[in-house]
DRENDO-1510 file (C-alpha; in Angstrom, 1 decimal, always signed):
<recs>
REC; n; res; u; v; w
REC; 1; MET; -19.2; -8.5; +18.2 .
REC; 2; THR; -21.3; -10.8; +16.1 .
REC; 3; ASN; -19.9; -13.5; +13.9 .
REC; 4; ARG; -20.5; -11.2; +10.9 .
REC; 5; PRO; -18.1; -8.4; +11.9 .
REC; 6; ASN; -17.7; -5.0; +10.5 .
REC; 7; PHE; -14.3; -4.2; +9.0 .
REC; 8; LEU; -12.4; -0.9; +9.0 .
REC; 9; ILE; -9.3; -1.0; +6.8 .
REC; 10; LEU; -6.9; +1.9; +7.3 .
REC; 11; MET; -4.4; +2.0; +4.5 .
REC; 12; VAL; -1.5; +4.5; +4.0 .
REC; 13; ASP; +0.9; +5.0; +1.2 .
REC; 14; GLN; +4.6; +4.5; +1.2 .
REC; 15; LEU; +5.1; +3.8; +4.9 .
REC; 16; ALA; +8.3; +1.9; +5.7 .
REC; 17; GLY; +7.7; -1.2; +7.8 .
REC; 18; THR; +11.2; -0.7; +9.2 .
REC; 19; LEU; +9.7; +2.1; +11.2 .
REC; 20; PHE; +7.1; -0.3; +12.7 .
REC; 21; PRO; +9.2; -3.0; +14.3 .
REC; 22; ASP; +6.5; -3.6; +16.9 .
REC; 23; GLY; +4.0; -0.8; +16.3 .
REC; 24; PRO; +5.3; +2.8; +15.6 .
REC; 25; ALA; +9.0; +3.3; +16.5 .
REC; 26; ASP; +9.5; +5.1; +19.8 .
REC; 27; PHE; +10.6; +8.4; +18.2 .
REC; 28; LEU; +7.4; +8.7; +16.1 .
REC; 29; HIS; +4.6; +10.9; +17.4 .
REC; 30; ALA; +1.8; +8.5; +16.6 .
REC; 31; PRO; -0.3; +8.0; +19.7 .
REC; 32; ASN; -3.3; +6.7; +17.9 .
REC; 33; LEU; -1.4; +4.0; +16.0 .
REC; 34; ARG; +0.5; +3.2; +19.2 .
REC; 35; ARG; -2.9; +2.5; +21.0 .
REC; 36; LEU; -4.1; +0.4; +18.0 .
REC; 37; ALA; -0.8; -1.6; +18.1 .
REC; 38; ALA; -1.4; -2.3; +21.8 .
REC; 39; ARG; -4.5; -4.2; +21.0 .
REC; 40; SER; -3.4; -5.7; +17.6 .
REC; 41; VAL; -1.6; -8.7; +16.2 .
REC; 42; ARG; +1.5; -7.0; +14.8 .
REC; 43; PHE; +3.1; -8.7; +11.8 .
REC; 44; ALA; +6.6; -7.3; +12.1 .
REC; 45; ASN; +7.9; -8.7; +8.8 .
REC; 46; THR; +5.2; -8.0; +6.3 .
REC; 47; TYR; +6.1; -7.5; +2.6 .
REC; 48; THR; +4.4; -5.8; -0.2 .
REC; 49; ALA; +3.6; -7.9; -3.3 .
REC; 50; SER; +5.3; -5.2; -5.4 .
REC; 51; PRO; +7.0; -2.0; -4.3 .
REC; 52; LEU; +4.9; +0.4; -6.4 .
REC; 53; CYS; +1.4; +1.8; -5.9 .
REC; 54; ALA; -0.9; +0.3; -8.5 .
REC; 55; PRO; +0.6; -3.2; -8.6 .
REC; 56; ALA; +0.8; -3.3; -4.8 .
REC; 57; ARG; -2.8; -2.3; -4.4 .
REC; 58; ALA; -4.2; -4.6; -7.0 .
REC; 59; SER; -2.4; -7.4; -5.2 .
REC; 60; PHE; -3.7; -6.3; -1.8 .
REC; 61; MET; -7.3; -6.2; -3.2 .
REC; 62; SER; -7.1; -9.6; -4.9 .
REC; 63; GLY; -4.6; -11.6; -2.9 .
REC; 64; GLN; -2.7; -12.3; -6.2 .
REC; 65; LEU; +0.8; -11.4; -7.3 .
REC; 66; PRO; +1.2; -8.9; -10.3 .
REC; 67; SER; +2.1; -11.7; -12.6 .
REC; 68; ARG; -1.5; -12.9; -12.1 .
REC; 69; THR; -3.3; -9.6; -11.9 .
REC; 70; ARG; -1.3; -8.3; -14.9 .
REC; 71; VAL; -1.0; -5.0; -13.0 .
REC; 72; TYR; +2.7; -4.7; -13.7 .
REC; 73; ASP; +3.1; -0.9; -13.3 .
REC; 74; ASN; +1.2; +2.3; -12.4 .
REC; 75; ALA; -0.6; +2.3; -15.8 .
REC; 76; ALA; -1.7; -1.3; -16.2 .
REC; 77; GLU; -5.4; -2.1; -16.3 .
REC; 78; PHE; -6.8; -4.0; -13.3 .
REC; 79; ALA; -9.3; -6.4; -15.0 .
REC; 80; SER; -12.9; -6.5; -13.8 .
REC; 81; ASP; -13.0; -10.3; -13.7 .
REC; 82; ILE; -10.4; -10.6; -10.9 .
REC; 83; PRO; -12.1; -11.4; -7.6 .
REC; 84; CYS; -11.2; -9.1; -4.7 .
REC; 85; PHE; -12.0; -9.2; -1.0 .
REC; 86; THR; -14.7; -6.7; -1.8 .
REC; 87; HIS; -16.4; -9.2; -4.2 .
REC; 88; HIS; -16.1; -12.1; -1.6 .
REC; 89; LEU; -17.5; -9.9; +1.2 .
REC; 90; ARG; -20.2; -8.3; -0.9 .
REC; 91; ALA; -21.5; -11.6; -2.2 .
REC; 92; ALA; -21.7; -12.8; +1.4 .
REC; 93; GLY; -23.9; -9.8; +2.4 .
REC; 94; TRP; -21.4; -7.0; +3.4 .
REC; 95; HIS; -21.7; -3.4; +2.3 .
REC; 96; THR; -18.4; -2.4; +0.9 .
REC; 97; CYS; -17.2; +1.2; +0.7 .
REC; 98; LEU; -14.0; +3.1; -0.2 .
REC; 99; SER; -12.9; +6.5; +0.8 .
REC; 100; GLY; -9.5; +7.4; -0.8 .
REC; 101; LYS; -6.9; +6.1; -3.0 .
REC; 102; MET; -6.6; +2.7; -4.6 .
REC; 103; HIS; -5.0; +3.6; -7.9 .
REC; 104; PHE; -7.3; +1.5; -10.1 .
REC; 105; VAL; -6.3; +1.8; -13.8 .
REC; 106; GLY; -9.0; +1.1; -16.4 .
REC; 107; PRO; -12.8; +1.7; -16.8 .
REC; 108; ASP; -13.7; -0.3; -13.7 .
REC; 109; GLN; -13.1; +2.1; -10.8 .
REC; 110; LEU; -15.0; +0.1; -8.2 .
REC; 111; HIS; -13.7; -3.5; -8.2 .
REC; 112; GLY; -16.4; -4.8; -5.9 .
REC; 113; PHE; -16.8; -1.6; -3.8 .
REC; 114; GLU; -20.5; -0.9; -3.7 .
REC; 115; GLN; -19.8; +2.8; -3.0 .
REC; 116; ARG; -16.9; +5.1; -3.5 .
REC; 117; LEU; -16.8; +8.4; -1.6 .
REC; 118; THR; -13.9; +10.2; -3.3 .
REC; 119; THR; -12.1; +10.2; -6.6 .
REC; 120; ASP; -8.6; +8.9; -6.8 .
REC; 121; ILE; -5.5; +11.1; -6.5 .
REC; 122; TYR; -3.8; +9.6; -9.5 .
REC; 123; PRO; -5.0; +9.1; -13.1 .
REC; 124; ALA; -6.9; +6.0; -14.2 .
REC; 125; ASP; -5.6; +5.8; -17.8 .
REC; 126; PHE; -2.6; +4.3; -19.5 .
REC; 127; GLY; -0.5; +7.5; -19.6 .
REC; 128; TRP; +2.1; +6.3; -17.1 .
REC; 129; THR; +3.2; +3.2; -19.1 .
REC; 130; PRO; +6.9; +2.4; -19.0 .
REC; 131; ASP; +8.6; +1.0; -22.2 .
REC; 132; TYR; +11.1; -1.8; -22.0 .
REC; 133; ARG; +11.9; -1.2; -25.6 .
REC; 134; LYS; +13.7; +2.0; -24.5 .
REC; 135; PRO; +15.8; +1.0; -21.5 .
REC; 136; GLY; +17.1; +3.9; -19.5 .
REC; 137; GLU; +14.5; +6.4; -20.9 .
REC; 138; ARG; +13.0; +8.8; -18.3 .
REC; 139; ILE; +9.5; +10.1; -18.9 .
REC; 140; ASP; +10.1; +13.3; -17.0 .
REC; 141; TRP; +6.5; +14.6; -16.6 .
REC; 142; TRP; +5.5; +11.7; -14.3 .
REC; 143; TYR; +8.6; +9.9; -13.2 .
REC; 144; HIS; +9.8; +10.4; -9.6 .
REC; 145; ASN; +12.7; +12.8; -9.2 .
REC; 146; LEU; +14.6; +14.2; -6.3 .
REC; 147; GLY; +12.6; +17.4; -6.3 .
REC; 148; SER; +10.7; +15.8; -3.5 .
REC; 149; VAL; +13.9; +15.9; -1.5 .
REC; 150; THR; +15.1; +19.4; -2.4 .
REC; 151; GLY; +11.6; +20.8; -2.0 .
REC; 152; ALA; +10.9; +19.3; +1.4 .
REC; 153; GLY; +9.4; +21.7; +4.0 .
REC; 154; VAL; +6.3; +23.3; +5.5 .
REC; 155; ALA; +3.0; +24.1; +3.9 .
REC; 156; GLU; -0.5; +24.4; +5.4 .
REC; 157; ILE; -2.2; +23.0; +2.2 .
REC; 158; THR; -0.9; +21.0; -0.6 .
REC; 159; ASN; -2.5; +18.8; -3.3 .
REC; 160; GLN; -2.0; +15.7; -1.0 .
REC; 161; LEU; -3.2; +17.4; +2.1 .
REC; 162; GLU; -6.3; +18.6; +0.3 .
REC; 163; TYR; -6.9; +15.0; -0.8 .
REC; 164; ASP; -6.4; +13.3; +2.6 .
REC; 165; ASP; -8.4; +15.9; +4.5 .
REC; 166; ASP; -11.3; +15.0; +2.2 .
REC; 167; VAL; -10.6; +11.2; +2.6 .
REC; 168; ALA; -10.9; +11.5; +6.4 .
REC; 169; HIS; -13.9; +13.8; +6.2 .
REC; 170; GLN; -15.8; +11.5; +3.9 .
REC; 171; ALA; -14.9; +8.4; +6.0 .
REC; 172; ILE; -16.1; +10.1; +9.2 .
REC; 173; GLN; -19.4; +11.1; +7.5 .
REC; 174; LYS; -19.8; +7.5; +6.3 .
REC; 175; LEU; -19.3; +6.2; +9.8 .
REC; 176; TYR; -21.9; +8.5; +11.2 .
REC; 177; ASP; -24.3; +7.4; +8.4 .
REC; 178; LEU; -23.7; +3.7; +9.1 .
REC; 179; SER; -24.5; +4.3; +12.8 .
REC; 180; ARG; -28.0; +5.4; +12.0 .
REC; 181; GLY; -28.9; +1.8; +11.2 .
REC; 182; ALA; -30.8; +2.4; +7.9 .
REC; 183; ASP; -28.8; -0.5; +6.4 .
REC; 184; ASP; -28.6; -3.6; +8.7 .
REC; 185; ARG; -25.9; -5.3; +6.7 .
REC; 186; PRO; -22.4; -5.6; +8.2 .
REC; 187; TRP; -20.0; -3.2; +6.5 .
REC; 188; CYS; -16.4; -3.1; +5.2 .
REC; 189; LEU; -15.1; +0.5; +5.0 .
REC; 190; THR; -11.6; +1.0; +3.5 .
REC; 191; VAL; -10.0; +4.4; +4.2 .
REC; 192; SER; -6.9; +4.9; +2.1 .
REC; 193; PHE; -4.6; +7.9; +2.6 .
REC; 194; THR; -2.0; +9.1; +0.2 .
REC; 195; HIS; +0.4; +10.2; +3.0 .
REC; 196; PRO; +3.2; +9.9; +4.0 .
REC; 197; HIS; +4.0; +9.5; +0.2 .
REC; 198; ASP; +6.3; +12.2; -1.0 .
REC; 199; PRO; +6.5; +15.2; -1.6 .
REC; 200; PHE; +7.9; +15.6; +1.9 .
REC; 201; VAL; +5.8; +18.6; +2.8 .
REC; 202; ALA; +4.0; +18.8; +6.1 .
REC; 203; ARG; +1.9; +21.2; +8.2 .
REC; 204; ARG; +3.8; +23.2; +10.7 .
REC; 205; LYS; +2.1; +21.6; +13.8 .
REC; 206; TYR; +3.5; +18.2; +12.7 .
REC; 207; TRP; +6.8; +19.5; +11.4 .
REC; 208; ASP; +7.6; +21.0; +14.8 .
REC; 209; LEU; +7.2; +17.6; +16.5 .
REC; 210; TYR; +10.5; +16.5; +15.1 .
REC; 211; GLU; +12.7; +19.4; +16.0 .
REC; 212; GLY; +16.1; +18.1; +16.8 .
REC; 213; ALA; +15.2; +14.4; +16.4 .
REC; 214; ALA; +18.3; +12.2; +16.0 .
REC; 215; GLU; +16.5; +10.2; +13.3 .
REC; 216; LEU; +16.7; +13.1; +10.9 .
REC; 217; GLU; +20.4; +12.6; +10.3 .
REC; 218; PRO; +21.3; +11.3; +6.9 .
REC; 219; PRO; +21.7; +7.5; +6.7 .
REC; 220; GLU; +24.8; +5.9; +5.3 .
REC; 221; ALA; +24.8; +6.2; +1.5 .
REC; 222; ILE; +26.4; +3.6; -0.9 .
REC; 223; PRO; +28.6; +5.1; -3.7 .
REC; 224; TYR; +26.9; +4.9; -7.0 .
REC; 225; ALA; +29.4; +2.5; -8.5 .
REC; 226; ASP; +29.0; +0.1; -5.6 .
REC; 227; HIS; +25.2; -0.3; -6.0 .
REC; 228; ASP; +23.7; -3.3; -7.7 .
REC; 229; PRO; +22.6; -2.7; -11.3 .
REC; 230; HIS; +18.9; -2.3; -10.5 .
REC; 231; ALA; +19.6; +0.2; -7.7 .
REC; 232; ARG; +21.7; +2.2; -10.2 .
REC; 233; ARG; +18.8; +2.1; -12.7 .
REC; 234; ILE; +16.5; +3.4; -10.0 .
REC; 235; ILE; +18.9; +6.2; -9.1 .
REC; 236; ASP; +19.1; +7.2; -12.8 .
REC; 237; ALA; +15.3; +6.9; -13.1 .
REC; 238; CYS; +15.0; +9.4; -10.3 .
REC; 239; ASP; +17.2; +11.8; -12.3 .
REC; 240; SER; +19.6; +12.0; -9.4 .
REC; 241; ALA; +22.5; +13.4; -11.4 .
REC; 242; ARG; +20.5; +16.6; -11.9 .
REC; 243; PHE; +20.2; +17.3; -8.2 .
REC; 244; ASP; +22.9; +18.3; -5.7 .
REC; 245; ILE; +21.5; +16.8; -2.5 .
REC; 246; THR; +22.9; +18.2; +0.7 .
REC; 247; PRO; +22.7; +16.7; +4.2 .
REC; 248; GLU; +20.3; +19.5; +5.3 .
REC; 249; MET; +18.0; +18.6; +2.4 .
REC; 250; ILE; +18.0; +15.0; +3.6 .
REC; 251; ARG; +17.2; +16.1; +7.1 .
REC; 252; ARG; +14.3; +18.2; +5.9 .
REC; 253; ALA; +13.0; +15.4; +3.7 .
REC; 254; ARG; +13.1; +12.9; +6.6 .
REC; 255; ARG; +11.4; +15.4; +8.8 .
REC; 256; GLY; +8.6; +16.0; +6.4 .
REC; 257; TYR; +8.1; +12.3; +6.0 .
REC; 258; PHE; +8.0; +11.7; +9.8 .
REC; 259; ALA; +5.7; +14.7; +10.2 .
REC; 260; ASN; +3.3; +13.3; +7.7 .
REC; 261; ILE; +3.1; +10.0; +9.6 .
REC; 262; SER; +2.0; +12.1; +12.5 .
REC; 263; TYR; -0.6; +13.8; +10.3 .
REC; 264; VAL; -2.0; +10.5; +9.2 .
REC; 265; ASP; -2.0; +9.3; +12.8 .
REC; 266; ASP; -4.2; +12.3; +13.7 .
REC; 267; LYS; -6.6; +11.5; +10.9 .
REC; 268; ILE; -6.8; +7.9; +12.0 .
REC; 269; GLY; -7.4; +9.0; +15.5 .
REC; 270; GLU; -10.4; +11.1; +14.4 .
REC; 271; ILE; -11.8; +8.1; +12.5 .
REC; 272; LEU; -11.4; +5.7; +15.5 .
REC; 273; SER; -12.9; +8.3; +17.8 .
REC; 274; VAL; -16.1; +8.5; +15.7 .
REC; 275; LEU; -16.2; +4.7; +15.5 .
REC; 276; GLU; -16.2; +4.6; +19.3 .
REC; 277; ALA; -18.6; +7.5; +19.8 .
REC; 278; THR; -21.1; +5.9; +17.5 .
REC; 279; ARG; -21.0; +2.6; +19.5 .
REC; 280; GLN; -19.9; +0.6; +16.4 .
REC; 281; GLU; -17.5; -2.3; +16.6 .
REC; 282; ALA; -15.2; -3.4; +13.8 .
REC; 283; VAL; -12.2; -5.4; +13.1 .
REC; 284; VAL; -9.5; -2.8; +12.4 .
REC; 285; ILE; -6.7; -3.5; +9.9 .
REC; 286; PHE; -3.8; -1.1; +9.4 .
REC; 287; VAL; -1.5; -1.6; +6.4 .
REC; 288; SER; +0.6; +0.3; +3.8 .
REC; 289; ASP; +0.9; -0.5; +0.1 .
REC; 290; HIS; +4.7; -0.5; +0.1 .
REC; 291; GLY; +7.6; +1.3; +1.9 .
REC; 292; GLU; +9.9; +4.2; +1.4 .
REC; 293; SER; +13.7; +4.2; +1.2 .
REC; 294; LEU; +14.1; +7.7; +2.7 .
REC; 295; GLY; +17.7; +8.0; +1.9 .
REC; 296; GLU; +18.8; +4.6; +3.1 .
REC; 297; ARG; +21.7; +3.3; +1.0 .
REC; 298; GLY; +21.4; +6.6; -0.9 .
REC; 299; LEU; +18.0; +5.5; -2.4 .
REC; 300; TRP; +14.7; +7.3; -2.2 .
REC; 301; PHE; +11.1; +6.3; -2.7 .
REC; 302; LYS; +10.4; +2.6; -3.5 .
REC; 303; MET; +10.9; +0.3; -6.5 .
REC; 304; THR; +13.4; -2.1; -4.9 .
REC; 305; PHE; +13.2; -5.2; -2.7 .
REC; 306; PHE; +15.4; -3.7; +0.0 .
REC; 307; GLU; +13.7; -3.7; +3.4 .
REC; 308; PRO; +12.7; +0.0; +3.7 .
REC; 309; SER; +11.1; -0.1; +0.3 .
REC; 310; ALA; +9.5; -3.6; +0.4 .
REC; 311; ARG; +8.5; -4.0; +4.1 .
REC; 312; VAL; +5.3; -2.5; +5.4 .
REC; 313; PRO; +3.4; -2.4; +8.7 .
REC; 314; LEU; +0.4; -4.7; +9.2 .
REC; 315; MET; -1.6; -4.7; +12.3 .
REC; 316; ILE; -5.0; -6.5; +12.9 .
REC; 317; ALA; -7.2; -5.8; +15.9 .
REC; 318; ALA; -10.0; -8.3; +16.1 .
REC; 319; PRO; -11.9; -10.1; +18.9 .
REC; 320; GLY; -10.4; -13.5; +19.6 .
REC; 321; LEU; -6.9; -12.5; +18.4 .
REC; 322; ALA; -4.5; -11.9; +21.2 .
REC; 323; ALA; -2.4; -8.8; +20.9 .
REC; 324; GLN; +1.1; -10.0; +20.1 .
REC; 325; ARG; +4.1; -9.5; +17.8 .
REC; 326; ILE; +4.6; -12.1; +15.1 .
REC; 327; ASP; +8.0; -12.2; +13.3 .
REC; 328; THR; +7.2; -14.8; +10.7 .
REC; 329; PRO; +7.4; -13.1; +7.3 .
REC; 330; VAL; +4.0; -12.6; +5.7 .
REC; 331; SER; +2.6; -10.6; +2.7 .
REC; 332; THR; +0.0; -8.0; +1.9 .
REC; 333; ILE; -1.6; -10.6; -0.4 .
REC; 334; ASP; -2.5; -12.5; +2.8 .
REC; 335; VAL; -5.0; -9.8; +3.8 .
REC; 336; THR; -7.8; -10.9; +1.4 .
REC; 337; PRO; -7.9; -14.5; +2.6 .
REC; 338; THR; -7.6; -13.2; +6.2 .
REC; 339; LEU; -10.6; -10.9; +5.8 .
REC; 340; CYS; -12.6; -13.7; +4.3 .
REC; 341; ASP; -11.6; -16.1; +7.1 .
REC; 342; LEU; -12.7; -13.5; +9.8 .
REC; 343; ALA; -16.0; -13.0; +7.9 .
REC; 344; GLY; -16.7; -16.7; +7.8 .
REC; 345; VAL; -16.6; -16.8; +4.0 .
REC; 346; SER; -15.8; -20.3; +2.7 .
REC; 347; MET; -12.1; -20.4; +2.0 .
REC; 348; ALA; -12.8; -23.0; -0.6 .
REC; 349; ASP; -14.4; -20.2; -2.6 .
REC; 350; VAL; -11.5; -17.9; -1.9 .
REC; 351; SER; -8.4; -20.1; -2.2 .
REC; 352; PRO; -8.5; -20.7; -6.0 .
REC; 353; TRP; -8.3; -16.9; -6.5 .
REC; 354; THR; -5.5; -16.0; -4.2 .
REC; 355; ASP; -1.7; -16.5; -3.9 .
REC; 356; GLY; -1.9; -15.6; -0.2 .
REC; 357; GLN; -3.2; -17.4; +2.8 .
REC; 358; SER; -5.2; -16.5; +5.9 .
REC; 359; LEU; -3.1; -15.2; +8.8 .
REC; 360; ILE; -5.6; -16.3; +11.5 .
REC; 361; PRO; -4.0; -19.7; +12.1 .
REC; 362; LEU; -0.6; -18.0; +12.4 .
REC; 363; ALA; -2.0; -15.5; +14.8 .
REC; 364; ASN; -3.6; -18.4; +16.9 .
REC; 365; GLY; -0.3; -20.3; +17.0 .
REC; 366; THR; -1.6; -23.2; +14.9 .
REC; 367; GLY; -0.3; -22.2; +11.4 .
REC; 368; SER; +2.8; -21.3; +9.4 .
REC; 369; ARG; +3.6; -19.3; +6.4 .
REC; 370; GLY; +5.9; -20.4; +3.5 .
REC; 371; PRO; +8.3; -18.2; +1.6 .
REC; 372; VAL; +7.0; -14.7; +0.8 .
REC; 373; ALA; +7.1; -13.8; -2.9 .
REC; 374; MET; +7.5; -10.3; -4.4 .
REC; 375; GLU; +7.6; -9.0; -8.0 .
REC; 376; TYR; +8.5; -5.8; -9.8 .
REC; 377; ALA; +8.3; -4.9; -13.5 .
REC; 378; ALA; +7.8; -1.2; -13.7 .
REC; 379; GLU; +9.8; +2.0; -14.2 .
REC; 380; GLY; +13.5; +1.7; -13.6 .
REC; 381; SER; +13.5; -2.0; -14.5 .
REC; 382; ILE; +14.5; -3.5; -17.9 .
REC; 383; ALA; +13.2; -7.0; -17.1 .
REC; 384; PRO; +11.0; -8.3; -14.3 .
REC; 385; LEU; +12.6; -8.7; -10.9 .
REC; 386; VAL; +11.4; -11.3; -8.4 .
REC; 387; ALA; +12.3; -12.0; -4.7 .
REC; 388; LEU; +11.7; -14.6; -2.0 .
REC; 389; ARG; +11.9; -14.0; +1.7 .
REC; 390; ASP; +12.3; -17.3; +3.4 .
REC; 391; GLY; +13.1; -17.2; +7.1 .
REC; 392; ARG; +16.3; -15.3; +7.5 .
REC; 393; TRP; +17.1; -15.3; +3.8 .
REC; 394; LYS; +16.1; -13.0; +0.9 .
REC; 395; LEU; +17.0; -13.8; -2.7 .
REC; 396; ILE; +16.5; -11.2; -5.4 .
REC; 397; ARG; +16.7; -12.3; -9.1 .
REC; 398; CYS; +16.5; -10.6; -12.4 .
REC; 399; ALA; +17.5; -12.2; -15.7 .
REC; 400; ALA; +19.4; -9.0; -16.6 .
REC; 401; ASP; +21.4; -8.9; -13.3 .
REC; 402; PRO; +23.5; -11.0; -10.9 .
REC; 403; ASP; +21.6; -12.6; -8.0 .
REC; 404; LEU; +21.4; -10.9; -4.6 .
REC; 405; LEU; +21.3; -13.1; -1.5 .
REC; 406; PHE; +21.1; -11.6; +2.0 .
REC; 407; ASP; +21.0; -13.0; +5.5 .
REC; 408; LEU; +18.8; -10.6; +7.3 .
REC; 409; ASP; +19.6; -12.0; +10.7 .
REC; 410; THR; +23.3; -11.1; +10.4 .
REC; 411; ASP; +23.0; -8.4; +7.8 .
REC; 412; PRO; +19.7; -6.5; +8.3 .
REC; 413; GLY; +21.1; -3.6; +6.2 .
REC; 414; GLU; +21.5; -5.9; +3.3 .
REC; 415; ARG; +25.1; -4.8; +2.6 .
REC; 416; VAL; +26.8; -8.2; +1.9 .
REC; 417; ASN; +25.7; -10.1; -1.2 .
REC; 418; LEU; +26.2; -13.8; -0.4 .
REC; 419; ALA; +25.2; -15.1; -3.8 .
REC; 420; PRO; +28.8; -15.4; -5.1 .
REC; 421; ASP; +30.0; -16.9; -1.8 .
REC; 422; PRO; +30.6; -20.7; -2.2 .
REC; 423; ALA; +29.9; -21.1; +1.5 .
REC; 424; HIS; +26.2; -20.2; +0.7 .
REC; 425; ALA; +25.9; -22.2; -2.5 .
REC; 426; GLU; +23.5; -24.7; -0.9 .
REC; 427; THR; +21.1; -21.9; +0.3 .
REC; 428; LEU; +21.3; -20.2; -3.1 .
REC; 429; ALA; +20.5; -23.5; -4.9 .
REC; 430; ARG; +17.5; -24.2; -2.5 .
REC; 431; LEU; +16.0; -20.8; -3.0 .
REC; 432; SER; +16.7; -20.9; -6.8 .
REC; 433; ALA; +14.8; -24.1; -7.0 .
REC; 434; LEU; +11.8; -22.5; -5.2 .
REC; 435; MET; +12.0; -19.6; -7.7 .
REC; 436; ALA; +12.2; -21.9; -10.7 .
REC; 437; ALA; +9.1; -23.7; -9.5 .
REC; 438; ARG; +7.2; -20.4; -9.1 .
REC; 439; TRP; +8.3; -18.3; -12.0 .
REC; 440; ASN; +9.2; -18.6; -15.7 .
REC; 441; LEU; +11.0; -15.3; -16.0 .
REC; 442; ALA; +11.2; -15.4; -19.8 .
REC; 443; ALA; +7.4; -15.8; -20.1 .
REC; 444; TYR; +6.9; -13.1; -17.4 .
REC; 445; ASP; +9.1; -10.7; -19.4 .
REC; 446; ALA; +7.3; -11.4; -22.6 .
REC; 447; ALA; +3.9; -10.8; -21.0 .
REC; 448; VAL; +5.1; -7.4; -19.6 .
REC; 449; ARG; +6.5; -6.3; -22.9 .
REC; 450; GLU; +3.3; -7.3; -24.7 .
REC; 451; SER; +1.2; -5.4; -22.2 .
REC; 452; GLN; +3.3; -2.3; -22.5 .
REC; 453; ALA; +3.3; -2.4; -26.3 .
REC; 454; ARG; -0.5; -2.7; -26.4 .
REC; 455; ARG; -0.9; +0.3; -24.2 .
REC; 456; TRP; +1.5; +2.4; -26.2 .
REC; 457; VAL; -0.9; +1.8; -29.1 .
REC; 458; VAL; -4.2; +2.3; -27.2 .
REC; 459; TYR; -3.3; +5.4; -25.1 .
REC; 460; PRO; -2.2; +7.8; -27.8 .
REC; 461; ALA; -5.3; +6.8; -29.8 .
REC; 462; LEU; -7.7; +7.5; -27.0 .
REC; 463; ARG; -6.2; +11.0; -26.5 .
REC; 464; GLN; -7.1; +12.0; -30.0 .
REC; 465; GLY; -10.4; +13.8; -30.5 .
REC; 466; GLY; -12.9; +13.5; -27.7 .
REC; 467; TYR; -11.4; +12.3; -24.5 .
REC; 468; TYR; -13.5; +10.3; -22.0 .
REC; 469; PRO; -11.4; +9.8; -18.8 .
REC; 470; TRP; -11.9; +6.8; -16.6 .
REC; 471; ASP; -11.3; +8.8; -13.4 .
REC; 472; PHE; -14.0; +8.1; -10.8 .
REC; 473; GLN; -16.6; +10.9; -10.5 .
REC; 474; PRO; -18.2; +10.8; -7.0 .
REC; 475; LEU; -21.9; +11.4; -7.3 .
REC; 476; ARG; -23.7; +13.2; -4.5 .
REC; 477; ALA; -27.5; +13.5; -5.0 .
REC; 478; ALA; -28.1; +16.9; -3.4 .
REC; 479; SER; -31.9; +16.5; -3.8 .
REC; 480; GLU; -31.7; +13.5; -1.3 .
REC; 481; ARG; -29.6; +15.3; +1.3 .
REC; 482; TYR; -30.8; +17.2; +4.3 .
REC; 483; MET; -34.5; +18.3; +4.1 .
REC; 484; ARG; -36.4; +18.3; +0.8 .
REC; 485; ASN; -40.1; +18.5; +0.1 .
REC; 486; HIS; -40.6; +14.9; -0.8 .
REC; 487; MET; -39.6; +14.0; +2.8 .
REC; 488; ASP; -41.4; +14.0; +6.1 .
REC; 489; LEU; -39.4; +16.3; +8.4 .
REC; 490; ASN; -40.4; +14.3; +11.5 .
REC; 491; VAL; -39.2; +11.1; +10.0 .
REC; 492; LEU; -36.1; +12.7; +8.7 .
REC; 493; GLU; -34.9; +14.2; +12.0 .
REC; 494; GLU; -35.6; +11.0; +13.9 .
REC; 495; SER; -33.8; +8.7; +11.3 .
REC; 496; LYS; -30.7; +10.9; +11.1 .
REC; 497; ARG; -30.2; +11.1; +14.8 .
REC; 498; PHE; -27.9; +8.7; +16.6 .
REC; 499; PRO; -28.0; +7.8; +19.4 .
REC; 500; ARG; -31.6; +8.4; +19.9 .
REC; 501; GLY; -33.3; +9.1; +23.2 .
REC; 502; GLU; -30.3; +10.5; +25.1 .
</recs>
């Protein structure tokens, strides 16, 4: 591989990093990801910047936390002037392309991607804006609810399967096109699936893989009254009181989720096979935007800083990086500086625009990583929440709630809150000082409220009269595809063939 490598970024949605302790857990039918893990640096304790789609993805793209991107929730605009890894790579001569989901909100639906092959699966406008002025309000038409659990099962086609089938198809066609050599630039192709995000509905061939699996059994649930205040708010936001969830429903939901991991694994296998068949080399990065609680503690989906929701898989396969497991906590915001480091882009040009750091020194055994920060200020919250993972410790703070302090070495299930324990006052004080140096929670809260209030004025206005949605519209010039009469057939057939002469 040259010193200007190609990059293939494989992104999934809502995949719990707790299921990837060192590549896929043994019970998962994920042979392609298992093979990728065998040749990758596996970051076993990677955390999302925010446990929700749009904030997590804006942070992943930019290397900045939501308090800097101002993408606080799933309907907050991602501003065009925020540099992303796509801008850094594109300025340095890379072709940047996206197939799939990135949940950009606002009129800019590219954010440095030169080409986008599909539309997004979710809306690009302000319609999903939460409202801190109405704590406890559910907006039923778009909020998560436990219908994803009660409705888990088998289907051969769904809205999400239709989307991801197309994401994989477009990515494969792009890889074939790149192999033809018409563009001699290095490339960065991001392929972003919506699975295994709920609803937990899977094709029969994948569903059947998990018949009788022990991992389908319901996890231990915490009684509602014993949850922390934010977890109770998330339970309420998911309209849990309206659903009577049985153990069999939980088994089916977990089965559908695991089955969809296998579905995504199949699609990733197809993509990697085409990469190999077309003799192309690329740095391969596998990552998720955030995790999935999947019934742990009695919680579902994401929106908390507990491990199943906040921890994600991250694997990097690159020449010169020895395959290994790294347990040091890292963040998805580290991907942008890592990509730029691998590309040879000057880190002096990247560092001012990122809260993350390159993971290459850590992978080479010459670097370290400080405390990992997370933020959440979306549905189910009444004020911003922040968290720090520092070594064995995790501290979660919200101005509206008591602190939560966990020792993940002795309490990986995060059941014992050590914040009130005088024996841990020194640890609490140390982490509190780190938080105070990083965040002004009152200013953060004011910024979120102002953003929400502006959008609650703008969005209803834009829906009156003529409506011009920001959703990305993929353009395919049919007159430039296949054979047309302004083309030379001999040149066409030769240029579209790869490999040639075999």
